[in-house]
C-alpha positions as CSV (number, residue, x, y, z in Angstrom):
1,M,-0.1,0.0,0.0
2,K,1.5,3.5,-1.0
3,V,2.1,6.0,1.7
4,A,1.4,9.7,1.5
5,V,3.0,11.6,4.6
6,H,2.3,15.0,3.2
7,K,0.9,16.2,-0.2
8,S,2.1,19.5,-1.5
9,E,-0.5,20.2,-4.3
10,V,0.2,24.0,-5.1
11,P,3.3,24.8,-7.3
12,Q,5.3,27.8,-6.6
13,T,4.1,29.5,-9.9
14,Q,0.3,29.2,-8.9
15,M,-1.9,30.8,-6.4
16,F,-4.2,27.7,-6.0
17,V,-4.9,24.4,-7.8
18,V,-8.3,23.1,-8.9
19,K,-8.8,19.6,-10.2
20,E,-11.6,17.7,-11.6
21,L,-11.3,14.1,-10.4
22,E,-12.3,11.2,-12.6
23,D,-11.2,7.7,-11.7
24,K,-12.3,4.2,-10.7
25,H,-12.2,5.0,-7.0
26,F,-10.9,7.8,-4.7
27,D,-7.3,7.7,-3.3
28,P,-7.5,5.1,-0.5
29,V,-4.7,6.5,1.6
30,W,-5.1,8.3,5.0
31,H,-3.1,11.6,4.6
32,S,-2.7,15.2,5.5
33,H,-1.1,18.2,3.8
34,S,-0.6,21.9,4.6
35,E,-2.9,23.1,2.2
36,Y,-6.6,23.9,2.8
37,Q,-8.7,21.8,0.7
38,L,-12.4,22.3,-0.7
39,F,-13.8,19.1,-2.0
40,V,-17.1,18.1,-3.5
41,V,-18.1,14.6,-4.3
42,L,-20.1,14.5,-7.7
43,N,-20.2,10.8,-8.1
44,G,-19.3,7.8,-6.0
45,T,-19.9,6.4,-2.3
46,G,-17.8,5.1,0.3
47,T,-16.8,5.9,4.0
48,R,-15.2,9.1,4.9
49,F,-12.5,9.6,7.6
50,I,-11.7,13.3,8.8
51,G,-9.9,13.6,11.9
52,D,-11.6,11.5,14.4
53,S,-14.8,11.4,12.5
54,I,-16.3,8.5,10.5
55,K,-19.2,9.0,8.1
56,A,-20.7,7.5,4.9
57,F,-20.5,9.8,1.9
58,E,-22.4,10.3,-1.2
59,P,-22.7,12.5,-4.2
60,G,-23.3,16.2,-3.1
61,E,-21.1,16.2,-0.3
62,L,-19.2,19.5,0.2
63,V,-16.3,19.7,2.8
64,F,-13.7,22.0,3.7
65,T,-10.7,20.8,5.5
66,G,-7.9,22.9,7.1
67,S,-4.1,22.5,7.1
68,D,-2.8,19.4,8.3
69,L,-6.2,17.8,9.1
70,P,-5.8,14.0,8.2
71,H,-8.5,12.6,5.8
72,L,-9.4,9.8,3.7
73,W,-12.3,9.4,1.1
74,R,-12.5,5.5,0.9
75,S,-14.6,4.2,-1.8
76,D,-16.8,1.2,-1.3
77,E,-15.3,-2.1,-2.0
78,A,-17.2,-2.6,-5.2
79,Y,-15.3,0.1,-6.7
80,F,-12.0,-1.7,-6.3
81,K,-13.1,-5.0,-8.1
82,K,-11.4,-5.4,-11.5
83,E,-14.6,-6.2,-13.2
84,S,-16.3,-3.0,-11.9
85,L,-17.8,-0.5,-14.3
86,L,-18.2,1.9,-11.3
87,G,-16.3,5.1,-11.2
88,I,-16.0,8.4,-9.1
89,Q,-16.0,12.1,-10.0
90,G,-15.3,15.2,-7.8
91,I,-13.7,18.6,-7.8
92,V,-11.0,19.5,-5.4
93,I,-9.4,22.9,-4.7
94,Y,-6.1,23.3,-2.7
95,L,-4.8,26.6,-1.5
96,K,-2.5,27.9,1.2
97,E,-3.5,30.4,3.9
98,N,-1.1,32.8,2.4
99,F,-2.3,32.3,-1.3
100,L,-2.9,36.1,-1.6
101,G,0.6,37.1,-0.4
102,Q,2.6,37.1,2.7
103,D,0.7,38.7,5.7
104,M,-2.5,39.5,3.8
105,M,-4.6,37.5,6.1
106,E,-3.6,40.0,9.0
107,K,-5.5,42.8,6.9
108,E,-8.8,44.1,8.1
109,E,-10.6,43.0,4.9
110,M,-9.5,39.5,5.5
111,A,-11.0,39.1,8.9
112,Q,-14.0,37.1,7.6
113,L,-11.8,34.7,5.6
114,K,-9.5,34.2,8.5
115,K,-12.2,33.1,10.7
116,L,-13.4,30.6,7.9
117,F,-9.9,29.3,7.8
118,K,-9.8,29.0,11.7
119,R,-13.1,26.9,11.8
120,S,-11.8,24.6,9.1
121,A,-9.3,23.2,11.5
122,R,-12.0,20.7,12.6
123,G,-13.2,20.2,9.1
124,L,-16.6,21.9,7.8
125,E,-19.4,20.2,5.9
126,F,-21.9,22.5,4.4
127,Y,-25.4,21.9,3.5
128,G,-28.5,23.8,2.2
129,R,-28.9,26.3,-0.8
130,E,-25.6,27.9,-0.2
131,K,-23.8,24.6,-0.6
132,E,-25.5,24.0,-3.9
133,R,-24.4,27.5,-5.1
134,V,-20.9,26.8,-4.1
135,I,-20.8,23.6,-6.1
136,L,-22.0,25.3,-9.3
137,M,-19.3,28.0,-8.9
138,M,-16.8,25.1,-8.4
139,K,-17.9,23.6,-11.7
140,E,-17.7,26.9,-13.3
141,L,-14.2,27.6,-11.9
142,L,-12.8,24.4,-13.8
143,Q,-13.3,26.5,-17.0
144,L,-11.7,29.6,-16.0
145,G,-8.0,30.8,-15.9
146,G,-6.0,33.7,-15.0
147,L,-7.5,36.7,-12.9
148,E,-11.0,35.3,-13.5
149,S,-10.2,32.1,-11.6
150,V,-8.9,34.0,-8.7
151,I,-12.1,36.2,-8.5
152,Q,-14.2,33.0,-8.8
153,L,-12.2,31.4,-6.0
154,L,-12.6,34.5,-3.8
155,S,-16.3,34.4,-4.4
156,I,-16.4,30.9,-3.4
157,L,-14.6,31.6,-0.2
158,L,-16.8,34.7,0.6
159,S,-20.0,32.3,0.2
160,L,-18.5,29.8,2.7
161,S,-17.4,32.3,5.2
162,Q,-20.9,33.9,5.1
163,S,-22.7,30.7,5.3
164,K,-24.4,29.6,8.6
165,E,-25.2,26.1,7.1
166,Y,-22.4,23.8,8.1
167,H,-21.4,21.2,10.6
168,Y,-18.1,20.8,12.4
169,I,-16.7,17.3,11.5
170,S,-13.8,16.4,13.8
171,H,-13.9,16.8,17.5
172,T,-10.1,17.1,17.6
173,I,-7.8,19.8,16.2
174,Y,-4.7,18.3,14.6
175,T,-1.4,20.4,14.2
176,G,1.7,19.7,12.1
177,P,2.4,17.1,9.4
178,F,2.5,13.4,10.1
179,N,5.9,11.5,9.7
180,K,6.3,8.5,7.5
181,N,5.9,6.0,10.3
182,E,2.9,7.6,11.6
183,T,1.2,7.8,8.3
184,D,2.2,4.2,7.3
185,R,0.9,2.9,10.7
186,M,-2.5,4.5,10.5
187,N,-3.0,3.4,7.0
188,K,-2.4,-0.3,8.1
189,V,-5.0,0.3,10.7
190,Y,-7.7,1.5,8.3
191,E,-7.0,-0.9,5.7
192,Y,-7.2,-3.9,8.1
193,S,-10.3,-2.4,9.9
194,L,-12.2,-1.8,6.5
195,Q,-11.4,-5.3,5.4
196,N,-12.2,-7.1,8.7
197,F,-15.0,-5.0,10.5
198,R,-17.6,-7.5,9.3
199,K,-16.0,-10.3,11.5
200,K,-14.5,-10.6,14.9
201,I,-11.3,-8.3,15.0
202,V,-8.5,-10.0,16.7
203,L,-6.6,-7.1,18.4
204,T,-3.5,-9.1,18.8
205,D,-3.2,-9.8,15.1
206,L,-3.5,-6.1,14.3
207,A,-1.1,-5.0,17.0
208,A,1.5,-7.5,15.8
209,M,1.4,-6.0,12.1
210,L,2.5,-2.8,13.8
211,F,5.0,-4.4,16.0
212,M,3.2,-3.4,19.1
213,T,1.6,-5.2,22.1
214,P,-2.1,-5.0,22.2
215,T,-2.1,-2.7,25.3
216,S,0.5,-0.3,23.6
217,F,-1.7,-0.2,20.4
218,S,-4.8,0.6,22.3
219,R,-3.3,3.4,24.0
220,Y,-1.7,4.8,20.9
221,F,-5.0,4.5,19.0
222,T,-7.0,6.1,21.5
223,I,-4.5,9.1,21.8
224,R,-4.3,9.5,18.0
225,N,-7.8,9.2,17.2
226,N,-9.8,10.6,20.4
227,K,-11.6,7.3,20.9
228,T,-10.9,3.7,21.7
229,F,-10.3,1.1,18.9
230,S,-13.4,-0.8,20.0
231,R,-15.4,2.4,19.6
232,F,-13.9,3.0,16.2
233,I,-15.0,-0.6,15.0
234,A,-18.4,0.0,16.4
235,E,-18.7,3.1,14.5
236,L,-17.6,1.4,11.1
237,R,-20.2,-1.2,11.7
238,I,-22.9,1.1,12.5
239,K,-22.2,3.3,9.5
240,H,-22.3,0.3,7.3
241,A,-25.6,-0.7,8.9
242,C,-27.0,2.6,8.1
243,K,-26.2,2.0,4.4
244,L,-27.8,-1.4,4.4
245,L,-30.8,-0.2,6.0
246,T,-31.3,2.6,3.6
247,E,-30.2,0.9,0.4
248,T,-31.5,-2.8,0.8
249,D,-34.5,-4.6,2.1
250,L,-32.8,-6.8,4.5
251,P,-34.5,-7.2,7.8
252,V,-32.7,-5.5,10.8
253,S,-31.6,-9.2,12.1
254,N,-29.8,-9.8,8.9
255,V,-28.2,-6.3,8.8
256,S,-27.0,-7.0,12.4
257,Y,-25.2,-10.2,11.1
258,E,-23.7,-8.5,7.9
259,C,-22.1,-5.9,10.0
260,G,-20.3,-8.0,12.4
261,F,-22.5,-8.1,15.4
262,N,-23.0,-11.5,17.2
263,T,-26.3,-10.7,18.8
264,L,-29.3,-8.6,17.6
265,S,-29.5,-7.1,21.1
266,N,-25.9,-5.8,21.1
267,F,-26.5,-4.4,17.7
268,N,-29.7,-2.5,18.8
269,K,-27.8,-1.2,21.8
270,Q,-24.8,0.1,19.9
271,F,-26.9,1.4,17.1
272,K,-28.8,3.5,19.5
273,E,-25.9,4.7,21.3
274,I,-24.2,5.9,17.9
275,M,-27.2,7.1,16.1
276,L,-29.4,8.1,19.0
277,K,-32.4,5.9,17.8
278,K,-33.2,2.3,17.1
279,P,-32.4,0.8,13.5
280,S,-36.0,0.2,12.8
281,V,-36.8,3.9,13.5
282,Y,-33.8,5.1,11.5
283,K,-35.2,2.9,8.5
284,Q,-38.6,4.2,8.9
285,E,-37.7,7.8,9.0
286,F,-35.4,7.4,5.9
287,M,-38.4,5.8,4.1
288,K,-40.7,8.8,4.8
289,L,-37.9,11.1,3.3
């Protein structure tokens, strides 16, 4: 598995970079970079990891992540199969805090933008009418160049800074880039977890892969992710359960088994703890929508 410790996406000759992503799947590597990142998913589904947050993603998701906030958009397993005809699409913008010039963020006119950058340290997910307007402007930005593209980017950032329709994503603020060992280690954890969460996770096997004892691994994971490894696995299973409840006709008991729970009672208990409602109620509310 390739390792990305710190991605530097903006060349010295440019103020920012905008890219249209089209591929079989999104980059499956947990990473961070010093650039701020605005990303919209136009096509594709999977699981999103940002800071200490886990959530399923789908088309229409608009997220702004701050400098050095680790993240990963992991496409569903179906996208990685050789015979798959599935594909993903998205638009991503990378920019540095000083993209307008050194010390520009200290000027009075930049106060609103500076607040947006500060909020993005935990990651921001936007929703509502303003989100749709920003996505449209991002699509238009792909066709622009020169000064027009800079003006369009400033319009996008202005809209985001004025919007009240957003949620914070991560509970934890991350500072500084991760070293190679750190990134490699966490990529192994995510890869192993995503491949095995549907069955019993043997902690000693995972810890051995990282040349750690189970106790030291548990301590390490909790410090890095602001949650225990058991809680992390429970969230992975419940997020997958939400997907099965809304996209299939499987009964709750079958969903419980498919997500790696040994008993239905334990599934119901953990689902309610994480989603704040019973799985049957969650499905009913989705069907009404």
